[in-house]
C-alpha positions in Angstrom: -0.3 0.0 0.1 1.0 3.2 -0.8 -0.3 6.9 -1.3 -1.5 7.5 -4.6 -3.9 10.5 -6.2 -6.8 9.7 -8.2 -9.2 11.2 -10.5 -13.1 10.6 -9.5 -16.2 12.3 -11.3 -19.3 11.8 -9.6 -22.9 13.4 -9.0 -23.4 15.2 -6.6 -27.2 16.0 -5.3 -28.4 19.8 -5.5 -30.9 20.0 -2.5 -29.7 23.6 -1.7 -31.0 26.8 0.3 -31.3 28.2 -3.4 -34.0 25.9 -4.9 -35.7 25.6 -1.8 -36.0 29.3 -1.9 -37.0 29.5 -5.7 -40.0 27.2 -5.2 -40.5 29.1 -2.0 -41.0 32.2 -4.0 -42.9 30.7 -6.9 -46.1 30.3 -4.8 -46.2 33.5 -3.3 -48.8 36.0 -4.0 -47.7 39.3 -5.2 -48.2 41.0 -1.7 -46.8 38.6 0.2 -43.5 38.5 -2.0 -43.3 42.1 -1.6 -43.2 41.7 2.0 -40.2 39.0 2.0 -38.1 41.3 -0.5 -38.6 44.1 1.8 -37.2 42.1 4.5 -34.4 40.9 2.6 -33.6 44.3 2.0 -33.6 45.4 5.4 -31.3 42.4 6.8 -28.6 41.8 3.6 -26.1 44.8 3.1 -25.2 42.9 -0.3 -28.9 43.8 -2.1 -29.6 47.4 -3.6 -32.9 48.3 -5.0 -32.7 49.7 -8.5 -34.9 52.3 -9.7 -38.1 51.7 -10.6 -39.1 51.1 -14.4 -42.1 53.1 -16.2 -45.1 50.7 -16.6 -45.4 49.0 -19.7 -47.3 51.2 -22.3 -50.9 49.8 -23.2 -49.5 50.1 -26.9 -47.6 46.9 -26.2 -43.9 48.0 -26.9 -42.5 46.0 -24.2 -45.0 43.3 -23.9 -44.4 39.8 -24.2 -46.3 38.0 -27.2 -48.0 34.9 -26.7 -46.6 33.4 -29.8 -43.2 33.5 -28.2 -43.2 30.9 -26.2 -39.6 30.4 -24.9 -37.9 30.4 -21.6 -35.1 29.6 -19.2 -34.8 25.8 -19.1 -32.8 25.9 -15.8 -35.9 26.0 -13.9 -37.4 22.9 -15.4 -34.3 21.0 -13.8 -35.1 22.6 -10.6 -38.9 21.7 -10.8 -38.2 18.3 -11.5 -35.6 17.0 -9.2 -37.2 18.9 -6.2 -40.4 18.3 -6.8 -41.9 20.9 -4.4 -40.1 18.7 -1.5 -38.3 21.0 1.1 -35.8 20.2 3.9 -36.8 19.9 7.5 -33.8 22.1 8.4 -35.2 24.9 6.0 -38.0 27.5 6.2 -41.1 26.0 8.6 -44.1 24.7 7.0 -46.0 27.7 7.8 -43.8 29.7 5.4 -44.7 27.0 2.3 -48.4 27.2 3.4 -50.7 28.0 0.3 -52.8 30.8 1.5 -55.6 30.6 -1.4 -58.2 29.7 0.9 -58.8 26.5 -0.2 -58.7 23.6 2.5 -56.8 20.6 1.6 -60.2 18.7 0.7 -61.1 21.4 -1.7 -57.6 21.2 -3.4 -57.6 17.3 -3.7 -61.4 17.4 -5.3 -60.2 20.2 -7.7 -57.4 17.8 -8.8 -60.1 14.8 -8.8 -62.2 17.0 -11.2 -59.2 17.3 -13.5 -58.0 13.9 -13.6 -59.4 11.6 -16.1 -61.1 9.4 -13.2 -63.9 7.4 -14.3 -67.2 8.0 -12.8 -66.7 4.7 -10.5 -63.3 5.8 -9.9 -64.3 9.5 -9.0 -66.7 8.1 -6.0 -64.1 6.1 -4.7 -61.6 8.9 -5.0 -64.1 11.3 -3.1 -64.7 8.6 -0.2 -61.0 8.7 -0.3 -60.5 12.3 -0.1 -63.2 12.5 2.7 -60.9 10.2 4.8 -57.6 12.3 4.7 -57.0 14.5 7.5 -55.4 18.3 7.6 -51.9 16.8 8.1 -52.5 14.6 4.4 -52.6 11.4 5.9 -55.2 8.8 5.3 -56.9 8.2 8.5 -59.4 5.2 7.2 -58.6 1.7 5.9 -59.5 0.4 2.9 -61.9 -1.9 4.4 -63.7 0.9 6.4 -63.7 3.1 3.0 -65.5 -0.1 1.3 -68.1 -0.1 3.9 -69.1 3.5 3.4 -69.2 2.9 -0.5 -72.7 2.0 -2.1 -72.7 -2.2 -1.8 -74.9 -2.5 -4.7 -72.6 -0.9 -7.1 -69.7 -4.2 -6.3 -66.7 -2.1 -5.4 -64.2 -4.3 -4.1 -60.9 -3.5 -2.5 -58.2 -3.9 -5.4 -60.5 -1.0 -7.2 -60.0 1.0 -3.9 -56.8 0.3 -4.1 -56.1 1.3 -7.4 -57.7 4.3 -7.0 -55.6 5.6 -3.7 -52.6 4.9 -6.0 -53.8 7.8 -8.2 -54.9 9.8 -5.5 -51.2 9.4 -3.9 -50.1 11.0 -6.8 -51.9 14.3 -6.3 -50.4 17.7 -5.2 -49.0 18.1 -1.9 -46.8 15.3 -2.9 -46.9 12.4 0.0 -50.7 13.2 0.3 -53.2 10.2 0.7 -50.0 7.9 2.9 -51.3 5.3 5.5 -48.1 6.0 7.6 -44.9 8.2 7.4 -42.9 5.7 5.9 -45.2 5.8 3.0 -45.4 9.3 2.6 -41.8 10.1 2.5 -41.7 7.1 0.1 -44.5 8.8 -2.5 -42.4 11.9 -2.2 -39.2 10.3 -3.0 -41.1 8.4 -6.1 -42.0 11.8 -7.5 -38.3 12.7 -7.6 -36.1 12.5 -11.2 -35.2 8.5 -11.5 -31.3 9.6 -12.0 -31.5 11.9 -8.5 -28.0 10.7 -7.1 -28.6 8.5 -3.9 -32.6 7.7 -4.5 -32.7 4.3 -4.5 -30.9 4.4 -1.1 -33.3 6.9 0.3 -35.9 4.8 -1.0 -35.0 1.6 0.8 -34.1 4.1 4.0 -37.5 5.4 4.2 -39.2 1.6 3.7 -36.8 -0.1 6.2 -35.0 1.8 8.5 -36.7 5.6 9.4 -36.2 4.5 13.2 -32.4 4.6 12.9 -32.4 8.0 11.2 -34.5 9.2 14.1 -32.2 7.8 16.4 -29.1 9.3 14.3 -27.8 6.0 14.4 -25.5 6.9 11.1 -23.3 4.2 11.6 -25.7 1.3 12.1 -27.5 2.9 9.0 -24.4 2.9 7.0 -23.8 -0.8 8.0 -27.1 -2.0 7.2 -27.4 -0.2 3.8 -24.2 -1.2 3.1 -23.2 2.5 1.5 -20.4 4.9 1.6 -20.6 7.9 3.8 -21.0 10.1 1.0 -23.9 7.8 -0.4 -25.0 7.7 3.1 -25.4 11.7 3.0 -26.8 11.8 -0.3 -29.7 9.8 0.8 -30.3 11.3 3.9 -30.3 14.5 2.3 -33.2 13.4 0.2 -35.1 11.9 3.3 -34.9 15.2 5.3 -35.9 17.0 2.0 -39.6 15.6 2.6 -42.5 16.7 4.3 -43.6 15.0 7.1 -46.8 16.4 7.1 -47.5 17.1 3.6 -51.1 18.8 4.0 -50.0 21.4 6.1 -48.8 22.9 3.0 -52.5 23.5 2.3 -53.4 26.1 4.7 -57.4 27.9 5.0 -57.0 31.6 5.0 -58.4 34.0 2.9 -56.1 36.7 1.1 -57.3 40.2 1.8 -56.4 41.6 -1.2 -55.9 40.4 -4.7 -53.1 42.0 -6.7 -53.0 40.6 -10.3 -49.7 38.0 -11.1 -49.9 38.8 -14.8 -51.6 41.4 -17.4 -53.2 40.1 -20.5 -54.8 42.6 -23.3 -55.4 42.6 -27.0 -53.1 45.1 -28.9 -53.3 45.1 -32.8 -55.4 41.9 -32.8 -52.5 39.9 -31.1 -53.0 38.8 -27.4 -50.0 39.7 -25.2 -49.1 38.5 -21.7 -46.9 40.4 -19.3 -45.9 40.1 -15.9 -47.1 42.6 -13.5 -44.2 45.1 -11.7 -46.5 46.5 -9.2 -45.3 46.2 -5.6 -42.7 44.2 -6.7 -39.1 46.0 -6.2 -36.5 45.1 -8.7 -33.3 43.8 -6.7 -29.7 43.5 -7.8 -26.5 42.8 -5.8 -24.7 45.6 -4.8 -21.1 45.3 -7.2 -19.3 47.7 -5.2 -19.3 45.9 -2.3 -18.7 42.5 -4.0 -15.8 43.6 -5.8 -14.5 44.8 -2.4 -14.7 41.3 -1.2 -12.7 40.0 -4.3 -10.0 38.0 -3.2 -10.5 38.6 0.2 -10.3 35.3 2.6 -11.9 36.8 5.6 -15.5 38.4 6.3 -17.2 35.1 6.4 -20.7 36.9 7.1 -20.5 39.1 4.3 -19.5 36.6 1.6 -22.6 34.7 3.1 -24.7 37.5 2.6 -23.4 38.0 -0.8 -24.3 34.4 -1.6 -27.9 34.9 -0.2 -28.1 37.9 -2.3 -27.4 36.3 -5.3 -29.3 33.4 -4.8 -32.3 35.8 -3.9 -32.0 37.9 -7.3 -31.8 34.5 -9.4 -34.8 33.0 -7.5 -36.9 35.9 -8.3 -35.9 35.5 -12.3 -36.8 32.2 -11.7 -40.4 33.2 -10.5 -40.5 35.6 -13.1 -39.8 33.0 -16.0 -42.2 30.6 -14.8 -45.2 32.3 -13.8 -44.8 33.9 -17.5 -44.2 30.7 -18.9 -47.6 29.3 -17.4 -49.7 32.3 -18.3 -48.8 32.5 -21.8 -49.4 28.9 -22.4 -52.9 29.7 -20.6 -53.9 32.1 -22.7 -52.4 30.5 -26.1 -54.7 27.9 -25.1 -57.8 29.6 -23.9 -57.4 32.1 -26.8 -61.4 31.2 -27.5 -62.2 32.1 -24.1 -60.8 35.5 -24.3 -62.5 36.1 -27.6 -65.7 34.8 -26.9 -66.6 34.4 -23.2 -67.3 31.2 -21.1 -69.1 28.7 -23.4 -65.9 28.6 -25.4 -63.5 27.5 -22.8 -61.5 24.7 -23.8 -61.1 21.8 -21.3 -57.4 21.5 -19.8 -56.1 20.0 -17.2 -52.6 20.7 -15.3 -50.8 17.6 -17.5 -51.7 19.7 -20.6 -49.5 23.0 -19.3 -46.8 20.8 -17.6 -46.2 18.8 -21.1 -46.3 22.0 -23.2 -43.5 24.0 -20.9 -41.6 20.7 -19.8 -42.3 21.0 -16.2 -43.6 18.8 -13.6 -47.4 18.7 -12.7 -46.9 19.4 -9.1 -45.2 22.8 -10.4 -47.9 23.8 -12.5 -50.1 23.2 -9.5 -48.2 25.8 -7.3 -47.9 28.3 -9.7 -51.7 28.2 -10.3 -52.6 28.4 -6.7 -53.4 31.8 -5.3 -51.7 33.4 -8.6 -54.3 35.9 -10.6 -54.7 37.2 -14.2 -55.8 40.7 -14.9 -57.7 40.3 -18.1 -60.7 42.1 -20.3 -62.9 39.7 -18.4 -62.2 40.4 -15.1 -59.5 39.7 -12.7 -59.4 35.3 -12.8 -57.4 33.0 -10.5 -55.1 30.8 -13.2 -57.1 28.0 -11.4 -60.1 29.1 -13.1 -58.7 28.2 -16.7 -58.5 24.4 -15.8 -61.4 22.1 -15.9 -61.9 18.7 -16.7 -63.5 16.9 -19.9 -66.8 16.5 -21.2 -67.7 14.4 -23.9 -69.8 15.6 -26.9 -72.1 13.9 -29.4 -69.7 14.3 -32.2 -67.1 12.4 -30.0 -65.0 16.2 -29.4 -64.6 17.3 -25.9 -65.9 20.4 -24.2 -64.8 22.0 -21.3 -67.1 21.5 -17.7 -66.8 25.3 -17.2 -68.5 26.0 -20.7 -71.1 23.4 -19.7 -71.7 25.4 -16.6 -72.2 28.9 -18.9 -74.4 26.9 -21.2 -76.3 25.4 -18.2 -76.6 29.0 -16.4 -77.4 30.9 -19.8 -80.0 28.1 -20.2 -81.8 28.8 -16.9 -81.5 32.3 -17.2 -83.5 32.2 -20.1 -86.1 29.7 -18.8 -90.0 30.7 -18.2 -90.1 31.3 -14.5 -93.1 29.9 -14.3 -92.3 26.5 -16.1 -88.4 26.5 -14.9 -86.3 23.4 -16.5 -86.0 20.2 -14.9 -82.1 18.9 -15.0 -83.6 16.2 -16.8 -84.8 18.6 -19.6 -81.6 20.7 -19.5 -79.6 17.4 -20.1 -81.7 16.6 -23.4 -81.1 20.5 -24.7 -77.4 20.0 -24.2 -77.4 17.1 -26.0 -79.2 19.0 -28.5 -76.4 21.5 -28.6 -74.0 18.5 -28.9 -73.0 17.7 -25.5 -73.8 14.7 -23.7 -74.3 14.7 -20.0 -76.0 12.7 -17.7 -78.9 14.5 -15.7 -76.6 14.1 -12.2 -74.0 15.9 -14.1 -76.4 19.0 -14.5 -77.6 18.8 -11.0 -74.1 18.7 -9.6 -72.8 21.9 -11.6 -76.6 23.8 -11.1 -75.5 23.2 -7.3 -71.6 24.0 -7.6 -73.3 27.5 -9.1 -75.8 27.7 -6.0 -78.8 27.9 -8.6 -81.7 26.2 -6.7 -83.7 23.1 -8.2 -86.4 23.8 -10.6 -89.3 23.5 -7.8 -87.6 26.0 -5.9 -87.1 28.5 -8.8 -91.0 28.1 -10.1 -92.7 31.3 -9.6 -96.2 31.1 -8.5 
């Protein structure tokens, strides 16, 4: 044995505070983001405020045209690798909580409607969601869920298990788990398969979580038969998972709505721009940064410099991602902007995720609590997403468009002889939309429209 130098190439997990910060800022509404920026300006001497730029003129000289769907691909890697999971040593769950006002149940039911669930799966899915607590865990057994379902429908445990697997792919990652090990395993399952240390992390979550909690790292390394570096990678992945994913969806109403993007038609072209209202433009103080160049001391200032660069980059990522999602929405829903609700196209999270090559969980976070100022009003991003409804000729319509048709039919009815749900279903079929009576009733109730008997004027 003799000393020797060896060159080794290896991949390392980039689960850095920068990535955590980028996704945290991504989901913040404008007012909360502004508060975060002001706080950073007060605490970090390496940050400075740029002079405000005049708002873009209405004639669209500096607006971003819908057709130019380009962007920074670096966020794609960030979103794919992190899958919206954050470390236990990072910011608290409260900092990551969605404040759109939706409960966890509302958030899950919204995703259930967007997915291509069969009617049977939707019934089972609703029963499963009703059994998920605020922390995101399934509190009922499959047998208990089975007992709550209609016995005459012939549901079995395997069918419930398959539907649960689909619900467990919803956002937030890890929801619907029955225990902590399954919760962490579900979050790890959504990571890029090429992520270094992922296989070890999965085994760690399945078999040795107690050793992780006890910090018995030597024993953990022996049982997993891995090196110190491989163990650190796996531990970083496990610690990046939320033990209580449901708390990321908090119930609380936002007092004010500030649009994140503006959409308007200029010279016959629909254009999109990100709102700059209330969002200060930050930059790194280059004079201070130059003074630190070549200096080995001033560790605290160097740390602030790194944090300042992370924040500036994270804000750029947020801007680019919100813009890409908004452009995609406007491009796909052009008919709505031109002609109104009845022309809304069916669109689910997957459609946007595939179009801009990001993960569905990232799209879910972008669309939550983000608002778009349009000629048709200030609308939440989530408003543009709806499930598919089949038509007579084999095409598909948006459930939002079908709701608009139902509202229009009811608005034009004879108050002395209001339309029944069955009659509305027949009229819709004549218009090319094939929906069941119970679907009409469901949409009508969702719009807070009374039944025909309650609408009758005597």
